[in-house]
C-alpha positions as CSV (number, residue, x, y, z in Angstrom):
1,M,47.9,16.5,-37.5
2,I,47.1,19.2,-40.1
3,K,47.0,16.6,-42.8
4,S,44.4,14.6,-40.8
5,F,42.3,17.7,-40.3
6,V,42.3,18.5,-44.0
7,L,41.4,14.9,-44.9
8,L,38.5,14.9,-42.5
9,F,37.4,18.4,-43.7
10,V,37.2,17.1,-47.3
11,F,35.1,14.1,-46.2
12,F,32.8,16.2,-44.0
13,S,32.3,18.9,-46.6
14,Q,30.9,16.3,-49.0
15,F,27.6,16.2,-47.0
16,P,25.4,18.9,-48.3
17,S,24.6,21.9,-46.1
18,S,21.2,22.1,-47.7
19,F,20.2,19.0,-45.8
20,L,22.0,19.9,-42.6
21,N,20.1,23.2,-42.4
22,V,16.5,21.7,-42.5
23,H,15.1,22.2,-39.0
24,S,11.5,21.1,-39.1
25,F,9.7,18.7,-41.4
26,K,7.1,15.9,-41.6
27,V,7.7,12.7,-43.6
28,D,6.1,9.3,-44.0
29,F,8.3,6.2,-44.0
30,V,8.3,2.5,-44.8
31,Q,10.8,0.5,-42.8
32,K,12.0,-2.9,-44.0
33,T,14.3,-4.9,-41.8
34,E,16.3,-7.9,-43.2
35,S,18.2,-10.1,-40.7
36,P,20.2,-13.2,-41.2
37,F,18.5,-14.5,-38.0
38,F,14.8,-13.5,-38.3
39,P,12.1,-13.2,-41.0
40,S,11.8,-9.9,-42.8
41,I,9.7,-7.2,-41.2
42,E,8.0,-4.2,-42.8
43,D,6.5,-1.3,-40.9
44,R,5.0,2.1,-41.8
45,G,4.7,5.3,-40.0
46,F,5.5,9.0,-40.0
47,L,8.0,11.3,-38.4
48,I,7.6,14.9,-37.4
49,V,10.7,16.9,-36.4
50,D,10.8,20.4,-35.0
51,G,14.4,21.2,-33.8
52,C,15.1,18.8,-31.0
53,R,11.4,17.8,-30.6
54,F,10.2,14.9,-32.6
55,R,7.4,12.3,-32.9
56,F,8.3,9.0,-34.5
57,E,5.1,6.9,-34.9
58,Y,4.6,3.4,-36.3
59,I,1.1,2.8,-37.6
60,T,1.4,-0.8,-38.6
61,N,2.2,-4.1,-36.7
62,D,3.1,-3.2,-33.1
63,K,1.8,0.4,-32.6
64,R,4.9,2.2,-31.3
65,L,5.5,5.8,-30.6
66,T,8.6,7.7,-29.7
67,I,8.4,11.3,-28.6
68,G,11.3,13.6,-27.8
69,D,10.6,16.9,-26.0
70,C,14.3,18.1,-25.8
71,K,14.5,16.9,-22.2
72,N,13.4,13.3,-22.4
73,I,12.7,10.6,-25.0
74,Y,9.6,8.6,-24.3
75,Q,9.2,5.2,-26.0
76,I,5.5,4.2,-25.7
77,N,4.2,0.7,-26.7
78,E,0.5,1.4,-27.3
79,D,-0.4,-2.3,-27.1
80,D,0.4,-2.6,-23.4
81,N,0.6,1.1,-22.5
82,S,4.1,0.8,-21.2
83,T,6.5,3.8,-21.4
84,L,10.3,3.8,-21.2
85,I,11.9,7.2,-20.5
86,F,15.4,8.2,-21.4
87,P,17.2,11.5,-20.7
88,Y,17.7,13.2,-24.0
89,S,21.3,14.0,-23.2
90,K,22.1,10.2,-22.9
91,I,21.1,9.3,-26.4
92,K,21.1,12.5,-28.5
93,N,24.3,11.3,-30.2
94,N,22.5,8.2,-31.5
95,P,23.4,8.0,-35.2
96,F,19.8,7.6,-36.4
97,L,18.6,10.5,-34.2
98,S,21.5,12.7,-35.3
99,I,20.6,12.2,-39.0
100,L,17.0,13.2,-38.3
101,L,17.3,15.6,-35.5
102,D,20.7,17.1,-34.9
103,R,22.5,16.9,-38.2
104,G,25.3,19.0,-36.8
105,N,26.4,15.9,-34.9
106,L,26.9,14.1,-38.2
107,K,30.2,15.8,-38.7
108,R,31.4,15.0,-35.2
109,N,30.3,11.3,-35.2
110,F,30.9,10.0,-38.7
111,L,33.4,9.8,-41.5
112,I,31.2,11.0,-44.4
113,K,31.9,10.3,-48.1
114,K,29.9,10.6,-51.2
115,I,29.5,7.2,-52.9
116,E,31.3,7.3,-56.2
117,G,29.0,6.8,-59.3
118,K,25.8,7.2,-57.3
119,E,24.4,10.7,-57.3
120,H,23.1,12.1,-54.0
121,Y,24.2,8.9,-52.1
122,F,26.4,9.2,-49.0
123,R,28.2,6.7,-46.8
124,L,28.6,7.5,-43.1
125,V,30.9,5.3,-41.0
126,P,30.9,5.9,-37.2
127,L,34.2,7.4,-35.9
128,L,33.8,5.6,-32.6
129,K,32.0,2.4,-31.6
130,S,29.7,2.6,-28.6
131,D,26.4,1.2,-27.4
132,N,24.8,4.3,-29.0
133,M,26.4,3.4,-32.3
134,P,25.9,-0.3,-33.1
135,F,25.9,0.4,-36.8
136,T,28.9,-0.4,-39.0
137,V,27.7,1.9,-41.8
138,L,24.9,4.1,-42.7
139,K,23.9,5.0,-46.3
140,V,21.8,8.1,-47.0
141,L,20.1,8.9,-50.3
142,L,19.0,12.6,-50.8
143,N,16.8,14.1,-53.4
144,E,18.3,16.0,-56.4
145,K,18.5,19.3,-54.5
146,E,20.0,17.4,-51.6
147,D,17.7,19.0,-49.0
148,R,15.4,16.1,-48.3
149,I,16.1,12.5,-47.2
150,K,14.7,9.8,-49.5
151,K,16.3,6.7,-48.1
152,L,18.3,5.7,-45.1
153,E,20.0,2.3,-44.8
154,L,21.5,1.1,-41.5
155,I,23.8,-1.9,-41.5
156,D,24.8,-3.3,-38.1
157,E,27.6,-5.7,-37.0
158,T,25.3,-8.7,-37.2
159,G,24.6,-8.2,-40.9
160,Q,21.0,-6.9,-40.2
161,V,20.0,-4.2,-42.8
162,T,17.2,-1.8,-42.0
163,V,16.0,0.5,-44.8
164,Y,13.8,3.5,-44.3
165,T,12.2,4.8,-47.5
166,F,10.8,8.3,-47.0
167,S,7.9,10.0,-48.9
168,N,5.6,13.0,-48.7
169,F,8.3,15.2,-47.2
170,V,6.9,18.5,-45.9
171,P,9.7,21.0,-45.0
172,D,9.1,23.8,-42.5
173,Y,6.2,21.8,-41.1
174,K,4.3,23.7,-38.4
175,A,3.3,21.0,-35.8
176,N,0.9,21.4,-32.9
177,N,2.8,21.4,-29.6
178,S,0.6,18.6,-28.3
179,L,2.3,16.2,-30.7
180,F,5.5,16.4,-28.6
181,T,3.8,15.6,-25.3
182,V,3.1,12.1,-24.0
183,G,-0.6,11.6,-24.7
184,G,-0.6,14.1,-27.6
185,K,-2.8,13.2,-30.5
186,K,-1.8,13.2,-34.2
């Protein structure tokens, strides 16, 4: 038991605390999805995070918006004005959200290891499989100071690979509260 704990601690301690301690930011992203079953897709958008509140907005192709207000998560399709609402507690452990919102969950949900020979690159493997964690592996690339995310690669069990490339990272971003309400403007 103690040996397992030490081994896990070594893996967990490899993920830099400088990234884990960033609580608010704004960042632009390009999302590319490659699937063995569908044509490639490229989207663009931006993400604003303030603690457990967030705004994840796509500005190309299907206009999509996801807002989290620490109680609920709202997925809004702007083309048909439909909204899906999920209790925040039900999906807060989602691996993608935990990397962006609650990085403290990373150490509880993943086996984390720095990728040998690749500076600032980390591999995260889910400790448990569930509907909330359909990914077989996540790869995270951080900047040189390891306090900003540059790239996030998600590989799922079907072989689909989704890569988010982040740019224009603004730490300690002071967002208007209206951005985290349904109907709030950017």
